[in-house]
C-alpha positions in Angstrom: 98.1 69.7 99.7 101.7 68.4 100.1 102.2 64.6 100.7 103.7 64.0 104.1 106.6 61.9 104.7 108.2 61.0 108.0 112.0 60.3 108.5 113.1 58.7 111.4 117.0 58.7 112.2 118.9 59.5 115.4 121.4 61.5 113.2 120.3 65.3 113.3 122.6 66.1 110.0 121.0 63.2 108.3 117.4 64.3 109.5 118.4 67.7 108.1 119.8 66.5 104.9 116.5 64.8 104.3 114.7 67.7 105.1 116.3 69.5 102.3 116.1 66.9 99.6 112.4 65.9 100.4 111.3 69.5 100.8 112.7 70.4 97.4 110.8 67.1 96.1 107.7 68.8 97.3 106.9 67.0 100.3 105.7 67.9 104.2 108.3 66.8 106.0 108.1 65.2 109.6 111.0 63.9 111.5 112.0 61.9 114.8 115.1 60.9 116.3 114.1 57.3 117.4 111.4 55.0 116.5 109.4 55.5 119.7 109.2 59.4 118.9 108.5 58.3 115.1 105.5 56.0 116.0 104.1 58.8 118.2 104.6 61.3 115.1 102.9 58.7 112.8 100.0 58.4 115.1 99.6 62.0 115.3 100.2 63.0 111.6 99.3 59.7 109.4 102.0 60.2 106.9 101.4 57.7 103.8 105.2 57.2 103.5 108.0 56.7 106.1 111.6 56.3 105.5 113.4 55.0 108.9 116.8 54.0 110.0 117.4 50.6 111.3 119.8 51.1 114.3 118.7 53.8 116.6 118.7 54.1 120.6 115.4 53.6 122.5 113.3 51.9 120.0 115.2 50.8 116.6 113.6 51.0 112.9 112.7 47.4 113.2 110.4 47.8 116.2 109.4 50.9 114.6 108.1 49.2 111.6 106.3 46.6 113.6 104.3 49.4 115.3 103.6 51.5 112.2 102.2 48.5 110.0 100.1 47.3 113.0 98.6 50.8 113.0 98.3 51.0 109.1 99.5 48.0 107.1 99.0 50.3 103.7 101.7 52.4 104.8 104.6 52.7 102.7 108.0 51.9 104.9 111.3 52.4 103.3 114.3 51.6 105.5 117.5 52.5 105.5 120.1 49.5 105.9 124.0 49.5 106.1 125.6 49.2 102.7 125.3 45.6 101.6 123.2 44.5 104.9 121.2 42.0 103.1 120.3 40.3 106.0 118.4 43.3 107.7 116.9 44.4 104.4 115.5 40.6 104.2 114.3 41.2 107.8 112.7 44.2 106.9 111.0 42.8 104.0 109.4 40.1 106.1 108.0 42.5 108.4 106.6 44.0 105.4 108.8 47.0 104.7 108.2 48.0 100.9 111.8 49.1 100.1 115.0 49.6 101.3 118.0 51.7 100.4 121.5 51.8 101.5 124.0 53.8 103.6 125.6 56.0 102.6 122.6 57.4 100.9 122.8 58.2 97.3 120.7 60.8 95.7 119.7 58.8 93.0 118.5 55.6 94.8 116.5 58.0 97.3 114.9 59.3 94.0 114.3 55.9 92.6 112.8 54.9 96.1 110.6 57.6 96.2 109.3 57.4 92.8 108.3 53.7 93.3 106.6 54.7 96.4 104.7 57.3 94.9 103.4 55.1 92.2 102.3 52.4 94.6 100.5 55.0 96.6 98.4 56.0 93.5 97.8 52.4 92.4 96.6 51.8 96.4 94.1 54.8 96.2 92.8 54.1 92.5 92.2 50.5 93.4 93.5 49.2 90.2 94.2 46.0 89.4 97.8 44.6 90.8 98.0 41.4 89.0 96.9 40.9 85.3 97.4 38.3 82.6 98.2 38.6 79.1 98.1 35.6 76.5 100.6 35.9 73.9 101.7 33.3 70.9 104.1 30.9 73.1 104.1 33.0 76.3 101.8 33.5 79.3 102.5 37.3 80.7 101.8 37.9 84.5 102.2 41.8 84.9 102.7 42.9 88.5 102.2 46.2 89.8 102.1 47.9 93.5 103.0 45.7 96.4 103.1 41.7 96.5 102.2 41.0 100.0 100.0 38.5 102.0 97.2 40.4 100.8 97.7 40.2 97.0 99.4 36.8 97.1 96.2 34.8 96.7 95.5 36.9 93.4 98.9 36.3 92.0 98.6 32.5 92.7 95.4 32.0 91.1 96.6 34.2 88.0 99.6 31.9 88.0 97.5 28.8 88.0 95.4 30.4 85.0 98.7 31.2 83.4 100.1 27.6 83.8 96.8 26.2 82.6 97.3 28.0 79.4 100.0 25.5 78.7 102.4 28.1 77.1 106.4 27.2 76.4 107.2 30.4 78.8 105.5 32.0 81.8 106.9 35.7 82.2 106.3 37.4 85.3 106.9 41.0 84.7 107.3 43.4 87.5 106.6 47.1 86.7 109.3 49.4 87.8 107.1 50.6 90.6 106.8 46.9 91.9 107.5 45.9 95.5 107.6 42.6 97.3 107.6 41.8 100.8 108.9 38.6 102.8 105.4 37.3 102.5 105.3 38.0 98.8 108.9 36.3 98.5 107.9 33.4 100.3 104.8 32.7 98.3 106.4 33.6 95.2 109.3 31.0 95.8 106.6 28.3 96.9 105.0 28.8 93.4 108.3 28.7 91.6 109.0 25.4 93.6 105.8 24.0 92.6 106.0 24.4 89.1 109.4 22.9 88.6 109.4 20.6 85.6 106.5 22.5 84.0 106.8 25.4 81.5 110.1 27.7 81.7 109.4 30.7 84.1 111.5 33.8 84.0 111.0 36.9 85.9 111.7 40.7 84.7 111.7 44.2 85.8 112.9 43.9 89.3 114.7 46.9 90.6 118.2 46.2 91.5 117.5 46.0 95.3 114.9 43.1 95.0 117.2 41.4 92.4 120.1 41.2 94.9 117.4 39.8 97.6 116.4 37.3 95.1 120.1 36.3 94.3 120.8 36.0 98.3 117.5 33.7 98.9 118.7 31.4 96.2 115.4 32.4 93.9 117.5 32.8 91.0 118.3 29.2 90.8 114.4 28.7 90.2 114.0 31.3 87.7 116.1 33.4 85.7 115.9 37.0 86.1 116.2 39.7 83.2 116.2 43.4 83.0 112.8 43.7 81.5 110.2 42.2 79.4 111.3 42.5 76.2 114.5 41.0 77.3 113.3 38.0 78.8 111.1 37.5 75.4 114.0 37.9 73.3 115.7 34.9 75.5 112.8 32.6 74.4 
């Protein structure tokens, strides 16, 4: 059975483009021309993945995001923002959006966002561990996959405390390429980094370019350096 994806956008040419692209990727595509219609379709069809524009008449994407997350907090919601509009992207992440892509839409960015969403959905379905701790010679490595949200944050905090207790010189928080972190996750991670200032050096790795931009915008890079991947982070030590 094909995975259902719901696309909400008030521009019919954009909906047509998404339908062609997503159908080619093997999805069953549902469309809606505003947030209210989108929420009604979500209630009827229960798709696991939603892509929604932000600025729409009748009900905008932010209100649709709130309604959909209230109906099913595990739904993957990717918001579509204006190019470089970090304020809206951060607002959406604070409301538990799992990712965002910018307009004008680029096929590569869409494919990467879809891949990350599919992998997170599989992780949730398989109920695999999303935060794991690995001890190396002088480094404690915290591996993160899936979604870091208010639901997984307690496990991240507990794992971070275990990593700090190991007394290593470096703590690496290594996000797998599928990982997402919403507003609650970002706030919790920032608090962990602030509370640990003066302790072991902490570095982050593996974040997608979207989340690196968000972290830089919010000043998190002043608390922990970010590397492209775990190998690069370990080589810097």
